[in-house]
Every structure is written in structure tokens, then in C-alpha cells.
N, C-alpha and C positions, 0 to 999 in steps of 0.2 A: 648853910653859908649863904649870905645875902650878897647880891651884886652891889658893888659900890656904885651908887646911882650917879655920882659926880663924874665917873669915868666911863665905864663901859656902856651905860644906858643913856648917855647924853646924845641927843639928836644933833645932826649937823644942819647947816642952813643952806638952802638952795638959792638959785639966782633971784627968785621972787620972794625971798624971806619967809617961805613956808617951812615948817619943820619937816625934815626928811630923816627917816631912820635907815641906817645901813642894813643891808640884807643879812649880815652876820649877827645882828643884834636880836636878842630874844623877843623884843617888842615889834619886830618887823612882821607885817602880815603881807604875804604874797598876794598879788592881784587875783590869782586863781583860788585862793583860800576863801571859803564861805562857811557860814554856820550850818548849812544843810549837808555838808560833807560827812561821810563816815570814814573813820580811820582805817578800818579793817573790813574785808569783804563779807565776813560772817558775823552777824550780831550775836552778842553773848546772851544766852537764854537760861543761864544757871548751870550749865554743864560745860566742863572743860575750861574752867576759869584760868588755870595756869597758862594754857596755850593762848587764849585770848589776851591775857595780860601781857604776855611776851610780845605779841604782835602790836598791841597798843603802845607799849614802851618803845618799841622799835620805830613805829610811825611818828611818835612825838619827838623822838631823838632826831630823826631825819628833818623834822620841821623846826628843830632847835627850841622846842617848847617843853621838854622834860622838867625843867626847873619850876614850872608852874605847879605841877602835881607833887613834886618832892620837897617843896618849900624853899628851894634855892633862890628863886626870884620872888622876893617879898614885895608886897605892895608899897610903893613910895607914899610918903605922906600926902595928904589931900591937897596941900598947897604946892606940891611938886608939879612941874610941867609934864612929867611922864605919868602922872597918876591916871589920867583918863585913858592914855594909850595902854597902860598895864591892865586896866579894867576891860578894855576891848579885847586884848589878847586872852585874858583869863576867861572871859565870856565865850570866846571862840573855842578855846580848849574844852571848856565845860560842854559846849554844844556838840563838839566832835565826839566826846566820850558818851554823852547821852544818846547821840545818833547811832552809836555802836552797840547799844544795849537793846534787848528785846523790850517791847512796849511795857510789859508788866514791871520789869526791873526799872526801866527809865521812869515810869510813873512814881515808883516808890522813893526815888532820890531826886526828883525834879526840883525840890525847893532848897537844895543845899546852897550855901552862899558863895562858894567859889570852887575852882577845880581841885584844889588840894583837899578840901573837905569831902568832895565827891569821891576822890580817889581813896581817901582813908575809909570812907563808908563802905566802898566796894571791897577793899582789902579786909576790913573787919568782918564783913559778911561772908565773903566767898573764899578767902585765902586760908583754907584749912591746913594747919600744920600738925594736926594731932594724929594719934595712932589710928583713929577710925578711918581717916583718909588713906593712910599708908596701907591699912588692911584692905580697903576697898580696891585700891590699885593692884595690890598683890593678888587679890581674888580674881580681878579681871584678867590678869596675866595667866593665872592658873586655869581659868575657865575658857580662855581663847582657843578656838579650834579653827582650822582652815575651812572646814565645811565647803560651802559653795564659792568661797572667795578664791580668786586667782592668787598665785604666789606673791605677786607684787602688792596687792591689797592686804593680804595676810601679814606680810613683812612690815608694811607701813603701819598697820595697827599695832603690831607687837613693838615696833621701834618707838612709836609715840608713847605707849604705856611705859616702856623701860626708861625713856627720857623723863617722863613725868615723875616716875618713881625716884629716879636719880636726883632730880631737882628738889623734890619734896624731902628726900632723905638728907640732903645737904643743908636744908633750912631748919630741920628739926633739931 
């Protein structure tokens, strides 16, 4: 679903006739936002995609930028006054996601054209919904032993595996 660019994405005018975007608008970039930021504290290195994905989705939701990766905020036509602002926001989202990836993964998707394409590429590559992934998680659950872990660490690992299994089972 695309935002009606004539309504929700139209900038208001300030006292000195410069375009200003309301903080609730998806095209708004907060002064503290920068392309060097990472969205999540741990970079995705090819392991634990579901957990990383969930954290990234949550971070983008907080920043009101989810629509860039899910296709909700489509690029305005090139003659639209919001076109350049949309490109800036999309480039910012793309940078944030790339910064949240391990270097090897980031290098492999560096040349995507926008954040939605980047997200689709990551989903296609790492969002395994097949029986092999289900089996892998079930095996990890069966093989997990407390060993030298304290009870809290053991419980945390077990709970994460059960939640990942539950999420994966729901999507299959």
C-alpha cells in the first residue's frame, strides 16, 4: 500500500519558506540519525537471522521507517518535490541495514538499488522456512545440556530456541 503523496507526505512550510517535514512523517530524518549508525547492537554474521531480523524490524518501526523495506512507502515520481527526500531516507535505511551486517554479508549486497531490494535479498538468502531449518532447531533443543552454564544462561538459550522454533513453525 503506497502512501498518498498528496496528503501524508506533503511538507509544511516554515517561516523562512524552507520545506520542513513533520516528525511523524516517514520522510522525517531526526538530527541524531546518520548513515554510520547501526540499528542493532550485534551485527548479523549469518547465524541467528530470525532474532536479528526481529530486532531490525523493531528498530525501523521505532524510527517510522518500516515502510521503506516492506514497499509501503513507494518512491514518488522524479518530478515530485518529495522525490529527493525519499531517496535520502531510503539511502539512510539502506546504510543502517548494511551497518548492521557483518562485513562479508554487507559486501555481498552492497550494490542493491534500494532498501526494499536489500531486505528482499536478505530474506531470500537467510529466512529459511524449510524442514531443514526446523530440524536444525529441534536438534539444537535436543542436544542442549546445562553443562557449565548457570541456570539463567541455560534457560535463556532454551527459551530462545523454543521461540525461534515457534516462529518458524508458524511461518511454514
